[in-house]
N, CA, C and O atoms as a Maestro MAE file, in Angstrom:
{
 s_m_m2io_version
 :::
 2.0.0
}

f_m_ct {
 s_m_title
 :::
 protein
 m_atom[260] {
  # First column is atom index #
  i_m_mmod_type
  r_m_x_coord
  r_m_y_coord
  r_m_z_coord
  i_m_residue_number
  s_m_chain_name
  s_m_pdb_residue_name
  s_m_pdb_atom_name
  i_m_atomic_number
  :::
  1 25 0.810 -1.227 -0.090 1 A "MET " " N  " 7
  2 3 0.008 0.011 -0.070 1 A "MET " " CA " 6
  3 2 0.945 1.381 -0.103 1 A "MET " " C  " 6
  4 15 1.865 1.543 0.699 1 A "MET " " O  " 8
  5 25 0.682 2.117 -0.885 2 A "PRO " " N  " 7
  6 3 1.437 3.481 -0.845 2 A "PRO " " CA " 6
  7 2 1.211 4.321 0.231 2 A "PRO " " C  " 6
  8 15 0.082 4.459 0.702 2 A "PRO " " O  " 8
  9 25 2.248 4.932 0.691 3 A "ARG " " N  " 7
  10 3 2.091 5.892 1.812 3 A "ARG " " CA " 6
  11 2 1.108 7.053 1.381 3 A "ARG " " C  " 6
  12 15 1.046 7.505 0.238 3 A "ARG " " O  " 8
  13 25 0.357 7.467 2.444 4 A "ARG " " N  " 7
  14 3 -0.486 8.544 2.161 4 A "ARG " " CA " 6
  15 2 -0.089 9.859 3.028 4 A "ARG " " C  " 6
  16 15 0.378 9.819 4.167 4 A "ARG " " O  " 8
  17 25 -0.297 10.759 2.453 5 A "HIS " " N  " 7
  18 3 -0.105 12.189 3.071 5 A "HIS " " CA " 6
  19 2 -1.252 12.731 3.808 5 A "HIS " " C  " 6
  20 15 -2.404 12.551 3.415 5 A "HIS " " O  " 8
  21 25 -0.943 13.431 4.935 6 A "LEU " " N  " 7
  22 3 -2.120 14.151 5.655 6 A "LEU " " CA " 6
  23 2 -3.111 14.850 4.853 6 A "LEU " " C  " 6
  24 15 -4.296 14.846 5.186 6 A "LEU " " O  " 8
  25 25 -2.700 15.436 3.839 7 A "PHE " " N  " 7
  26 3 -3.684 16.408 3.108 7 A "PHE " " CA " 6
  27 2 -3.759 15.852 1.615 7 A "PHE " " C  " 6
  28 15 -3.884 16.658 0.693 7 A "PHE " " O  " 8
  29 25 -3.695 14.675 1.402 8 A "ASP " " N  " 7
  30 3 -3.706 14.144 -0.063 8 A "ASP " " CA " 6
  31 2 -5.249 14.069 -0.459 8 A "ASP " " C  " 6
  32 15 -5.456 14.310 -1.648 8 A "ASP " " O  " 8
  33 25 -6.223 13.818 0.214 9 A "LYS " " N  " 7
  34 3 -7.530 13.683 -0.070 9 A "LYS " " CA " 6
  35 2 -7.797 12.528 -1.007 9 A "LYS " " C  " 6
  36 15 -8.710 12.565 -1.831 9 A "LYS " " O  " 8
  37 25 -6.908 11.414 -0.851 10 A "GLY " " N  " 7
  38 3 -7.050 10.286 -1.614 10 A "GLY " " CA " 6
  39 2 -6.263 10.403 -3.114 10 A "GLY " " C  " 6
  40 15 -6.189 9.414 -3.843 10 A "GLY " " O  " 8
  41 25 -5.760 11.542 -3.449 11 A "TYR " " N  " 7
  42 3 -4.951 11.539 -4.598 11 A "TYR " " CA " 6
  43 2 -3.551 11.013 -4.329 11 A "TYR " " C  " 6
  44 15 -3.058 11.085 -3.203 11 A "TYR " " O  " 8
  45 25 -2.895 10.470 -5.395 12 A "PRO " " N  " 7
  46 3 -1.366 10.136 -5.274 12 A "PRO " " CA " 6
  47 2 -0.617 11.401 -5.009 12 A "PRO " " C  " 6
  48 15 -0.966 12.477 -5.494 12 A "PRO " " O  " 8
  49 25 0.405 11.251 -4.242 13 A "VAL " " N  " 7
  50 3 1.252 12.254 -3.918 13 A "VAL " " CA " 6
  51 2 2.728 12.019 -4.242 13 A "VAL " " C  " 6
  52 15 3.234 10.971 -3.843 13 A "VAL " " O  " 8
  53 25 3.425 12.848 -4.891 14 A "ALA " " N  " 7
  54 3 4.806 12.591 -5.214 14 A "ALA " " CA " 6
  55 2 5.792 12.646 -4.005 14 A "ALA " " C  " 6
  56 15 5.597 13.383 -3.039 14 A "ALA " " O  " 8
  57 25 6.796 11.868 -4.122 15 A "ARG " " N  " 7
  58 3 7.626 11.713 -2.886 15 A "ARG " " CA " 6
  59 2 8.201 13.182 -2.613 15 A "ARG " " C  " 6
  60 15 8.337 13.414 -1.412 15 A "ARG " " O  " 8
  61 25 8.560 14.203 -3.458 16 A "ALA " " N  " 7
  62 3 9.119 15.412 -3.389 16 A "ALA " " CA " 6
  63 2 8.005 16.223 -2.627 16 A "ALA " " C  " 6
  64 15 8.432 17.063 -1.834 16 A "ALA " " O  " 8
  65 25 6.730 16.104 -2.741 17 A "THR " " N  " 7
  66 3 5.790 16.717 -2.111 17 A "THR " " CA " 6
  67 2 5.635 16.321 -0.546 17 A "THR " " C  " 6
  68 15 5.369 17.149 0.325 17 A "THR " " O  " 8
  69 25 5.856 14.815 -0.292 18 A "LEU " " N  " 7
  70 3 5.883 14.554 0.957 18 A "LEU " " CA " 6
  71 2 7.216 15.108 1.594 18 A "LEU " " C  " 6
  72 15 7.172 15.413 2.786 18 A "LEU " " O  " 8
  73 25 8.211 15.240 1.010 19 A "ILE " " N  " 7
  74 3 9.596 15.601 1.646 19 A "ILE " " CA " 6
  75 2 9.338 17.247 1.959 19 A "ILE " " C  " 6
  76 15 9.668 17.739 3.038 19 A "ILE " " O  " 8
  77 25 8.749 17.980 0.948 20 A "ALA " " N  " 7
  78 3 8.580 19.273 1.170 20 A "ALA " " CA " 6
  79 2 7.655 19.526 2.345 20 A "ALA " " C  " 6
  80 15 7.977 20.309 3.239 20 A "ALA " " O  " 8
  81 25 6.583 18.909 2.345 21 A "GLY " " N  " 7
  82 3 5.555 18.848 3.394 21 A "GLY " " CA " 6
  83 2 6.067 18.603 4.751 21 A "GLY " " C  " 6
  84 15 5.605 19.193 5.727 21 A "GLY " " O  " 8
  85 25 7.080 17.682 4.826 22 A "SER " " N  " 7
  86 3 7.749 17.464 5.929 22 A "SER " " CA " 6
  87 2 8.502 18.406 6.545 22 A "SER " " C  " 6
  88 15 8.459 18.644 7.753 22 A "SER " " O  " 8
  89 25 9.342 19.069 5.576 23 A "GLN " " N  " 7
  90 3 10.306 20.096 5.862 23 A "GLN " " CA " 6
  91 2 9.373 21.244 6.415 23 A "GLN " " C  " 6
  92 15 9.742 21.874 7.406 23 A "GLN " " O  " 8
  93 25 8.256 21.510 5.839 24 A "VAL " " N  " 7
  94 3 7.398 22.620 6.444 24 A "VAL " " CA " 6
  95 2 6.975 22.476 7.986 24 A "VAL " " C  " 6
  96 15 6.990 23.327 8.874 24 A "VAL " " O  " 8
  97 25 6.575 21.056 8.022 25 A "LEU " " N  " 7
  98 3 6.149 20.795 9.513 25 A "LEU " " CA " 6
  99 2 7.240 20.833 10.385 25 A "LEU " " C  " 6
  100 15 7.043 21.200 11.543 25 A "LEU " " O  " 8
  101 25 8.397 20.502 10.002 26 A "LEU " " N  " 7
  102 3 9.576 20.576 10.771 26 A "LEU " " CA " 6
  103 2 9.950 21.994 11.162 26 A "LEU " " C  " 6
  104 15 10.337 22.219 12.309 26 A "LEU " " O  " 8
  105 25 9.854 22.926 10.290 27 A "ALA " " N  " 7
  106 3 10.063 24.226 10.205 27 A "ALA " " CA " 6
  107 2 9.155 25.031 11.195 27 A "ALA " " C  " 6
  108 15 9.510 25.999 11.869 27 A "ALA " " O  " 8
  109 25 7.911 24.447 11.154 28 A "ILE " " N  " 7
  110 3 6.878 25.194 12.015 28 A "ILE " " CA " 6
  111 2 6.991 24.553 13.517 28 A "ILE " " C  " 6
  112 15 6.642 25.230 14.485 28 A "ILE " " O  " 8
  113 25 7.451 23.334 13.662 29 A "SER " " N  " 7
  114 3 7.660 22.802 15.019 29 A "SER " " CA " 6
  115 2 8.854 23.547 15.685 29 A "SER " " C  " 6
  116 15 8.808 23.885 16.867 29 A "SER " " O  " 8
  117 25 9.986 23.802 14.837 30 A "ARG " " N  " 7
  118 3 11.231 24.171 15.376 30 A "ARG " " CA " 6
  119 2 10.972 25.725 15.932 30 A "ARG " " C  " 6
  120 15 11.499 26.134 16.967 30 A "ARG " " O  " 8
  121 25 10.091 26.529 15.104 31 A "GLN " " N  " 7
  122 3 9.731 27.750 15.409 31 A "GLN " " CA " 6
  123 2 9.005 27.803 16.600 31 A "GLN " " C  " 6
  124 15 9.253 28.710 17.395 31 A "GLN " " O  " 8
  125 25 8.089 26.918 16.864 32 A "SER " " N  " 7
  126 3 7.297 26.815 18.002 32 A "SER " " CA " 6
  127 2 8.173 26.466 19.313 32 A "SER " " C  " 6
  128 15 7.948 26.977 20.409 32 A "SER " " O  " 8
  129 25 9.124 25.600 19.082 33 A "LEU " " N  " 7
  130 3 9.977 25.305 20.129 33 A "LEU " " CA " 6
  131 2 10.847 26.395 20.469 33 A "LEU " " C  " 6
  132 15 11.054 26.563 21.671 33 A "LEU " " O  " 8
  133 25 11.451 27.244 19.567 34 A "ARG " " N  " 7
  134 3 12.134 28.328 19.924 34 A "ARG " " CA " 6
  135 2 11.267 29.437 20.573 34 A "ARG " " C  " 6
  136 15 11.833 30.107 21.436 34 A "ARG " " O  " 8
  137 25 10.072 29.706 20.305 35 A "LYS " " N  " 7
  138 3 9.144 30.680 20.942 35 A "LYS " " CA " 6
  139 2 8.915 30.044 22.382 35 A "LYS " " C  " 6
  140 15 8.872 30.828 23.330 35 A "LYS " " O  " 8
  141 25 8.766 28.709 22.612 36 A "ALA " " N  " 7
  142 3 8.462 28.142 24.025 36 A "ALA " " CA " 6
  143 2 9.704 28.323 24.730 36 A "ALA " " C  " 6
  144 15 9.558 28.566 25.928 36 A "ALA " " O  " 8
  145 25 11.035 28.264 24.253 37 A "HIS " " N  " 7
  146 3 12.099 28.509 25.078 37 A "HIS " " CA " 6
  147 2 12.336 29.944 25.502 37 A "HIS " " C  " 6
  148 15 12.905 30.303 26.533 37 A "HIS " " O  " 8
  149 25 11.794 30.745 24.517 38 A "ALA " " N  " 7
  150 3 11.946 32.129 24.900 38 A "ALA " " CA " 6
  151 2 10.967 32.430 26.021 38 A "ALA " " C  " 6
  152 15 11.316 33.158 26.950 38 A "ALA " " O  " 8
  153 25 9.645 31.846 25.963 39 A "ARG " " N  " 7
  154 3 8.685 32.245 26.912 39 A "ARG " " CA " 6
  155 2 9.105 31.514 28.321 39 A "ARG " " C  " 6
  156 15 8.821 32.075 29.380 39 A "ARG " " O  " 8
  157 25 9.724 30.368 28.315 40 A "LEU " " N  " 7
  158 3 10.268 29.746 29.585 40 A "LEU " " CA " 6
  159 2 11.390 30.580 30.031 40 A "LEU " " C  " 6
  160 15 11.451 30.693 31.255 40 A "LEU " " O  " 8
  161 25 12.302 31.201 29.353 41 A "GLY " " N  " 7
  162 3 13.341 32.010 29.811 41 A "GLY " " CA " 6
  163 2 12.809 33.323 30.501 41 A "GLY " " C  " 6
  164 15 13.222 33.767 31.571 41 A "GLY " " O  " 8
  165 25 11.889 33.832 29.762 42 A "SER " " N  " 7
  166 3 11.302 34.977 30.313 42 A "SER " " CA " 6
  167 2 10.655 34.683 31.612 42 A "SER " " C  " 6
  168 15 10.838 35.412 32.587 42 A "SER " " O  " 8
  169 25 9.873 33.593 31.648 43 A "SER " " N  " 7
  170 3 9.288 33.310 32.902 43 A "SER " " CA " 6
  171 2 10.183 33.080 34.091 43 A "SER " " C  " 6
  172 15 9.875 33.396 35.241 43 A "SER " " O  " 8
  173 25 11.352 32.488 33.722 44 A "LEU " " N  " 7
  174 3 12.282 32.055 34.793 44 A "LEU " " CA " 6
  175 2 13.005 33.532 35.221 44 A "LEU " " C  " 6
  176 15 13.355 33.689 36.391 44 A "LEU " " O  " 8
  177 25 13.179 34.429 34.384 45 A "LEU " " N  " 7
  178 3 13.757 35.497 34.764 45 A "LEU " " CA " 6
  179 2 12.791 36.407 35.693 45 A "LEU " " C  " 6
  180 15 13.183 37.069 36.655 45 A "LEU " " O  " 8
  181 25 11.480 36.322 35.238 46 A "GLN " " N  " 7
  182 3 10.438 37.018 36.131 46 A "GLN " " CA " 6
  183 2 10.492 36.312 37.603 46 A "GLN " " C  " 6
  184 15 10.510 37.008 38.618 46 A "GLN " " O  " 8
  185 25 10.515 34.995 37.650 47 A "ILE " " N  " 7
  186 3 10.631 34.246 38.874 47 A "ILE " " CA " 6
  187 2 11.727 34.792 39.852 47 A "ILE " " C  " 6
  188 15 11.578 35.185 41.009 47 A "ILE " " O  " 8
  189 25 12.915 34.713 39.062 48 A "ALA " " N  " 7
  190 3 14.144 35.224 39.732 48 A "ALA " " CA " 6
  191 2 14.021 36.505 40.295 48 A "ALA " " C  " 6
  192 15 14.460 36.718 41.425 48 A "ALA " " O  " 8
  193 25 13.447 37.423 39.601 49 A "ASP " " N  " 7
  194 3 13.263 38.793 39.829 49 A "ASP " " CA " 6
  195 2 12.202 38.986 41.092 49 A "ASP " " C  " 6
  196 15 12.368 39.864 41.939 49 A "ASP " " O  " 8
  197 25 11.230 38.171 41.109 50 A "THR " " N  " 7
  198 3 10.221 38.280 42.053 50 A "THR " " CA " 6
  199 2 10.623 37.556 43.473 50 A "THR " " C  " 6
  200 15 10.083 37.895 44.526 50 A "THR " " O  " 8
  201 25 11.497 36.656 43.408 51 A "SER " " N  " 7
  202 3 11.674 35.846 44.675 51 A "SER " " CA " 6
  203 2 12.291 36.627 45.706 51 A "SER " " C  " 6
  204 15 11.878 36.416 46.846 51 A "SER " " O  " 8
  205 25 13.313 37.601 45.532 52 A "PRO " " N  " 7
  206 3 13.827 38.489 46.584 52 A "PRO " " CA " 6
  207 2 12.795 39.393 47.200 52 A "PRO " " C  " 6
  208 15 12.768 39.580 48.417 52 A "PRO " " O  " 8
  209 25 11.903 39.984 46.325 53 A "ARG " " N  " 7
  210 3 10.835 40.786 46.664 53 A "ARG " " CA " 6
  211 2 9.786 40.016 47.604 53 A "ARG " " C  " 6
  212 15 9.319 40.616 48.571 53 A "ARG " " O  " 8
  213 25 9.437 38.780 47.347 54 A "VAL " " N  " 7
  214 3 8.601 38.124 47.999 54 A "VAL " " CA " 6
  215 2 9.318 37.812 49.427 54 A "VAL " " C  " 6
  216 15 8.754 38.105 50.481 54 A "VAL " " O  " 8
  217 25 10.505 37.244 49.390 55 A "MET " " N  " 7
  218 3 11.130 37.064 50.693 55 A "MET " " CA " 6
  219 2 11.341 38.439 51.487 55 A "MET " " C  " 6
  220 15 11.266 38.450 52.715 55 A "MET " " O  " 8
  221 25 11.558 39.377 50.889 56 A "SER " " N  " 7
  222 3 11.669 40.638 51.774 56 A "SER " " CA " 6
  223 2 10.326 41.115 52.178 56 A "SER " " C  " 6
  224 15 10.244 41.814 53.188 56 A "SER " " O  " 8
  225 25 9.326 40.831 51.538 57 A "ALA " " N  " 7
  226 3 7.914 41.201 52.069 57 A "ALA " " CA " 6
  227 2 7.497 40.227 53.121 57 A "ALA " " C  " 6
  228 15 6.813 40.583 54.081 57 A "ALA " " O  " 8
  229 25 7.876 39.086 52.959 58 A "LEU " " N  " 7
  230 3 7.644 37.962 54.117 58 A "LEU " " CA " 6
  231 2 8.294 38.273 55.296 58 A "LEU " " C  " 6
  232 15 7.734 38.228 56.392 58 A "LEU " " O  " 8
  233 25 9.642 38.639 55.098 59 A "ALA " " N  " 7
  234 3 10.436 39.056 56.411 59 A "ALA " " CA " 6
  235 2 9.929 40.328 57.008 59 A "ALA " " C  " 6
  236 15 9.897 40.503 58.226 59 A "ALA " " O  " 8
  237 25 9.542 41.193 56.156 60 A "GLN " " N  " 7
  238 3 8.884 42.503 56.919 60 A "GLN " " CA " 6
  239 2 7.646 42.175 57.649 60 A "GLN " " C  " 6
  240 15 7.393 42.699 58.734 60 A "GLN " " O  " 8
  241 25 6.844 41.292 57.059 61 A "SER " " N  " 7
  242 3 5.706 40.992 57.799 61 A "SER " " CA " 6
  243 2 5.764 40.029 59.046 61 A "SER " " C  " 6
  244 15 4.962 40.140 59.974 61 A "SER " " O  " 8
  245 25 6.747 39.090 59.014 62 A "LEU " " N  " 7
  246 3 7.070 38.458 60.257 62 A "LEU " " CA " 6
  247 2 7.750 39.271 61.385 62 A "LEU " " C  " 6
  248 15 7.579 39.001 62.574 62 A "LEU " " O  " 8
  249 25 8.553 40.309 60.931 63 A "PHE " " N  " 7
  250 3 9.332 40.898 61.989 63 A "PHE " " CA " 6
  251 2 8.488 42.267 62.454 63 A "PHE " " C  " 6
  252 15 8.866 42.984 63.380 63 A "PHE " " O  " 8
  253 25 7.325 42.502 61.686 64 A "SER " " N  " 7
  254 3 6.674 43.734 62.158 64 A "SER " " CA " 6
  255 2 5.512 43.289 63.178 64 A "SER " " C  " 6
  256 15 4.875 44.170 63.755 64 A "SER " " O  " 8
  257 25 5.264 42.098 63.379 65 A "LYS " " N  " 7
  258 3 4.365 41.549 64.368 65 A "LYS " " CA " 6
  259 2 4.836 41.639 65.728 65 A "LYS " " C  " 6
  260 15 4.148 41.201 66.650 65 A "LYS " " O  " 8
  :::
 }
 m_bond[259] {
  # First column is bond index #
  i_m_from
  i_m_to
  i_m_order
  :::
  1 1 2 1
  2 2 3 1
  3 3 4 2
  4 3 5 1
  5 5 6 1
  6 6 7 1
  7 7 8 2
  8 7 9 1
  9 9 10 1
  10 10 11 1
  11 11 12 2
  12 11 13 1
  13 13 14 1
  14 14 15 1
  15 15 16 2
  16 15 17 1
  17 17 18 1
  18 18 19 1
  19 19 20 2
  20 19 21 1
  21 21 22 1
  22 22 23 1
  23 23 24 2
  24 23 25 1
  25 25 26 1
  26 26 27 1
  27 27 28 2
  28 27 29 1
  29 29 30 1
  30 30 31 1
  31 31 32 2
  32 31 33 1
  33 33 34 1
  34 34 35 1
  35 35 36 2
  36 35 37 1
  37 37 38 1
  38 38 39 1
  39 39 40 2
  40 39 41 1
  41 41 42 1
  42 42 43 1
  43 43 44 2
  44 43 45 1
  45 45 46 1
  46 46 47 1
  47 47 48 2
  48 47 49 1
  49 49 50 1
  50 50 51 1
  51 51 52 2
  52 51 53 1
  53 53 54 1
  54 54 55 1
  55 55 56 2
  56 55 57 1
  57 57 58 1
  58 58 59 1
  59 59 60 2
  60 59 61 1
  61 61 62 1
  62 62 63 1
  63 63 64 2
  64 63 65 1
  65 65 66 1
  66 66 67 1
  67 67 68 2
  68 67 69 1
  69 69 70 1
  70 70 71 1
  71 71 72 2
  72 71 73 1
  73 73 74 1
  74 74 75 1
  75 75 76 2
  76 75 77 1
  77 77 78 1
  78 78 79 1
  79 79 80 2
  80 79 81 1
  81 81 82 1
  82 82 83 1
  83 83 84 2
  84 83 85 1
  85 85 86 1
  86 86 87 1
  87 87 88 2
  88 87 89 1
  89 89 90 1
  90 90 91 1
  91 91 92 2
  92 91 93 1
  93 93 94 1
  94 94 95 1
  95 95 96 2
  96 95 97 1
  97 97 98 1
  98 98 99 1
  99 99 100 2
  100 99 101 1
  101 101 102 1
  102 102 103 1
  103 103 104 2
  104 103 105 1
  105 105 106 1
  106 106 107 1
  107 107 108 2
  108 107 109 1
  109 109 110 1
  110 110 111 1
  111 111 112 2
  112 111 113 1
  113 113 114 1
  114 114 115 1
  115 115 116 2
  116 115 117 1
  117 117 118 1
  118 118 119 1
  119 119 120 2
  120 119 121 1
  121 121 122 1
  122 122 123 1
  123 123 124 2
  124 123 125 1
  125 125 126 1
  126 126 127 1
  127 127 128 2
  128 127 129 1
  129 129 130 1
  130 130 131 1
  131 131 132 2
  132 131 133 1
  133 133 134 1
  134 134 135 1
  135 135 136 2
  136 135 137 1
  137 137 138 1
  138 138 139 1
  139 139 140 2
  140 139 141 1
  141 141 142 1
  142 142 143 1
  143 143 144 2
  144 143 145 1
  145 145 146 1
  146 146 147 1
  147 147 148 2
  148 147 149 1
  149 149 150 1
  150 150 151 1
  151 151 152 2
  152 151 153 1
  153 153 154 1
  154 154 155 1
  155 155 156 2
  156 155 157 1
  157 157 158 1
  158 158 159 1
  159 159 160 2
  160 159 161 1
  161 161 162 1
  162 162 163 1
  163 163 164 2
  164 163 165 1
  165 165 166 1
  166 166 167 1
  167 167 168 2
  168 167 169 1
  169 169 170 1
  170 170 171 1
  171 171 172 2
  172 171 173 1
  173 173 174 1
  174 174 175 1
  175 175 176 2
  176 175 177 1
  177 177 178 1
  178 178 179 1
  179 179 180 2
  180 179 181 1
  181 181 182 1
  182 182 183 1
  183 183 184 2
  184 183 185 1
  185 185 186 1
  186 186 187 1
  187 187 188 2
  188 187 189 1
  189 189 190 1
  190 190 191 1
  191 191 192 2
  192 191 193 1
  193 193 194 1
  194 194 195 1
  195 195 196 2
  196 195 197 1
  197 197 198 1
  198 198 199 1
  199 199 200 2
  200 199 201 1
  201 201 202 1
  202 202 203 1
  203 203 204 2
  204 203 205 1
  205 205 206 1
  206 206 207 1
  207 207 208 2
  208 207 209 1
  209 209 210 1
  210 210 211 1
  211 211 212 2
  212 211 213 1
  213 213 214 1
  214 214 215 1
  215 215 216 2
  216 215 217 1
  217 217 218 1
  218 218 219 1
  219 219 220 2
  220 219 221 1
  221 221 222 1
  222 222 223 1
  223 223 224 2
  224 223 225 1
  225 225 226 1
  226 226 227 1
  227 227 228 2
  228 227 229 1
  229 229 230 1
  230 230 231 1
  231 231 232 2
  232 231 233 1
  233 233 234 1
  234 234 235 1
  235 235 236 2
  236 235 237 1
  237 237 238 1
  238 238 239 1
  239 239 240 2
  240 239 241 1
  241 241 242 1
  242 242 243 1
  243 243 244 2
  244 243 245 1
  245 245 246 1
  246 246 247 1
  247 247 248 2
  248 247 249 1
  249 249 250 1
  250 250 251 1
  251 251 252 2
  252 251 253 1
  253 253 254 1
  254 254 255 1
  255 255 256 2
  256 255 257 1
  257 257 258 1
  258 258 259 1
  259 259 260 2
  :::
 }
}
């Protein structure tokens, strides 16, 4: 049985089309991964920035009682 492409709608698909489609899907997934890494890095920086402020506020509330 010949391989089927996700979007072939039952028509025969050339090998070059399958390869091109695979390359497009890989490019999209790589871009998505890059964006996810950027969001994760941004979140980690925000957490690192927030931690000292949270600790300071906690210390002030504990020592002010």
